[in-house]
Structure formats: structure tokens, C-alpha cells
N, C-alpha and C positions, 0 to 999 in steps of 0.2 A: 175516433179521430176525425171522421168525415160526417158532416151534419146532414147529408142528403140521403134519402131513400132511393137506391138505384134499382128500381124494378123495371122489367120490360114494359115499354110504352110510356114511361114517365118522361117529362120534359125538363131539360136543363138548357137555359138560354135558347138558342136556335136548334138545339139538338134533341133527338128522340132516342132514348136508350133502346138498343136492340138485343143486348145480351146481359147475362148475369155477370157479377164481378168475377174476374179470373186473374191469374198472374201471367204477365207477358214474359218474353224471353229474358228480360233483365230482372225478373222476379218482382216487378212492381204491380200493385193492384190496378187493374184496368177494366174498361168496358168498351163495347163497340157501340157507336152512335151514328145516327143518320141526320144530316143537316136538312133544313127546310128545302134546299135546292136539290137534294138527292144524293149528295156526297156522303160516302160511308167512311168513317175514320175510327181508329183505335185511340182511346184517351186514357192516360194515366189519371187515377182519381185525384192525386195531389195537384194536378194541373188543370183539371176540367173547369174549375171556377174562373180561370183566366182565359179560357178558350171559348169565346162567344160565337165566333163565326168560322166557317171553313175558309180556306184561302180565296176561293172564287167569290164568296159573299163579301169578304173583307175588302178585296180589290174594288168590287162594285160600290161598296159604301164609301170608300176613299174617293172614287171618281165623282160621286154625287156631292160629297162634301167639298171637293175642289171647286165644283161649279158654284155652289152656294157661297163659298169663301170669296171667289173672284167677283161675284155679283155684289156681295156685301161690301167688298173693298171699293168697287166702282162707285157705289152710291154713298159710301161713307165719305169719300172725297168731295162729292158734290154737296153733301150735307154740311160738311165742315167749312168748305170754301164759300159756297153760295147760299147756304141754308135752304137747299132744295133737296128734299128726300125723294125716295123712289116714287111714291104716289103722286107728288106734285110734278115731278119730271114726266111721268107717264101721262098726266092730264095735259101738260103743255104739248107733249108729242102728239097726242090725239087731237088737241085743238088746232094745231098747225098741220095735221094730217101727214106728219113725217116730212114736211117740206121746209126749206129754209125761209125765214121771214123776209129776207131781202131778195134773193135771186129766184126763189120758189122752186129750186131743184130738189129732187129727192135726196134725203140724207140717210146715212146708215148709222146704226147704233154703235157705240164705243165697244171695242173688243179688248183693247189693252191700253195702258196708260202712256206709252211712248210710241213715237213713229206713226201717228195717225194720218190717214189719207185725207185729202182735201174735201171729200164728201162726208166725212165723219161729223156727227152732231157735236156742237159746242154750246155751252150755256153762256149767253151774252149777258154782261152786267156792266153797270156804270162803275168805273173805278173810284170815283169820288164818293158817291153815296152808297156803294156796295149793293144797290138794288138790282134784282134780276129783271132783264128786259124781255128775253125770249130765247128761242133756240135758233142758232145760225149754223150754216155749214162752216167747216174749218176755214175755207177760203175767204168767205165774207167776214168772219170774225177776225181773221188775221189782217184783212184789208182795213177794217175799222181801227184796229189796234195800231197798225202801221201809220195811219194818219192821225194818231193820238186822240181819237174820239172828238176831234175839233171840227165843229160844223163849218167854220170859215174855211178851213183847209179842204174839207169835203166839197164845199161849193166851188172853190178855186179849181179843184180836180175835175169837177163836172164841166166848168167853163173851158178848161184846158182840153178835155176830150172832145167837146162840141166844136171848138175852134179848129182842132187838128183832124177832125173827121174828114174834112174836104181838102185841107191844105197839108202837103207833105213835103219835106225837104229832099227826100230821095225817092222820086216816083218809081213805082214798080213797072217793069217793062212788060 
């Protein structure tokens, strides 16, 4: 019925067999095994092929896979939207030394997809040509977007700021 040889010391997935086959209290054929992490557990022979890890090892593997999945999702979005994969993004990050291309403030890597802080890195791109320009902090990226990426509007904004740097309608006391 069972295809495996269950001898003491043989390996099954992450388990090492520690006893001969015996019948447990429910009269099922069982063996005692030790996981690679040191956990000792009683296994029914009919279920051992499905039990690859102990609970502790299973939880660790799930945590690792969650990290991989979130990183994959983060870079899948940049690949789909901007055609920038992880390697290209990291080269751009290294080239800019983790600083915004406009204000030169330090940026932080993206942690989640919603509710980003203003210091979080953004991939700047031209909305007409879809070409990537560089990495900006969220604040600078939103500023360019709010001014519709229009050079004339940006120049008018610069003139406005320069004009009102010295002149103010409500002077501070």
C-alpha cells in the first residue's frame, strides 16, 4: 500500500524517520519523525507524503514567500507601466545615489502601493512618449504632474516665485 521504505534514519521530505512502523491510538500505521529544525512529530503513513514541513518550518517558508511575492508585485507594476524591471530600476537608483534628480533629497524605496510618503521614490516618465526620464521623490513628481509637464507653465512658476520672494501682500510681523 505504501511505496516507501520506512527504516530508521531514512529521509522523507524534511523529515528523518526515528522509529519503526507502529499502530497509534486510532489504530493507524504511524512513524515518529524528526524535522530538520529539530521538531519531533508522529505521522500517519497515509498522510506523510502530504506533510513536507513541521508547523514552524511551514510558517517560515510562508513569510519568505510573502516577501518574494510583494517584491515581485512591486517590480511587476514598474515593468508593466514603465517597462523598467528590477535590474534597470536598481541601476537608476545606484546612478542617482538614492537621491531625487530635481531636489537631490534622499529618497526611500517603495514599501506599499498606496499611501506613499513624499520622500518615496517615483519613476518619472513623459506621458506623451512614455519614455522614462529618471527617479524623483514623490513630491517633485507630483509637482511636475500638477503643472502638466508644461515647460511654459514651469517657467511662469519660476518667474512668479522669484517676483514674490521679495514682495509680499501681507508682511510678516
